[in-house]
N, C-alpha and C positions, 0 to 999 in steps of 0.2 A: 786635809781630810783624805782618808783612804777608803776605798770600796773594794770588796772582794769581787773579782770578775771571773766567772767560770770560763775555762779555755778547753776546747776540744783539741786533742792531738791525735792525728792519724799516722800510723806507720805504713809506708809504701815501700815497694822494692827499691826505690832510688832515694829514700830519705823520709823525712817527717814533714807533715803539714799541720799548722796550728791556726785556730781561729776562735775568737771570743763569742760567747753567747750574750745577747742582751744589749748590743750596740746598734744604733741606726747607722746604716752604711756598711760597706764591705771592708773588712780588715782580715787579711790572710798573710801568713808568713810560712817560710819553709827553712829547713836546716838538715844537715847531714846526721845530726843526733837529736834526741828528744830535747836535751837541754838547750841546744842551739835554736831549735824551732820555738821553744818557749821564750827564750831571751829575745828572739827576733819579733815575736808577736807582741810581747810586752812593750817593746820599743815602738812598734807600729800602732798599738793602742794609745800610747802616750802622745804620739804625733797626731793621731786622729782627733783626740780630745782637744789637744792644743790648737789644732787647725780649725775645727768646727765648733768647739765649745762644749760645755757640759750638757747641752741639749741632745747630744748623741747618745747619752746614757738613758735607757728606758727605765726611769724611776718607778713608774706606776705598775709595771708588770715584770718585775725582776724574777728571773728563773731561780727557784729555790733549790731544785735538784735537776740534774741532767742525766738522761738514760741513753744507753745504746742498745739497740735490738736488731734483729734480723728478720726478714720476711722473704719467703720463697715467692718469686714472681715469674710468670711465664714470659719467656723472651724468644 
């Protein structure tokens, strides 16, 4: 069985960071390219599910869409 997992990929000055939406626990990966970060996070997700079981997948409240926005904040 396969399930589509949404993955956020951020571009930083020193590479890319990727992490999934909708998993219990912390799964983060990085890479020098977008493709490398996605490949690494897919591997990390598979390891996370294999290690902790399917219970890490939040079946009841799966994200249907993911948005990115900005907000001006006083600092």
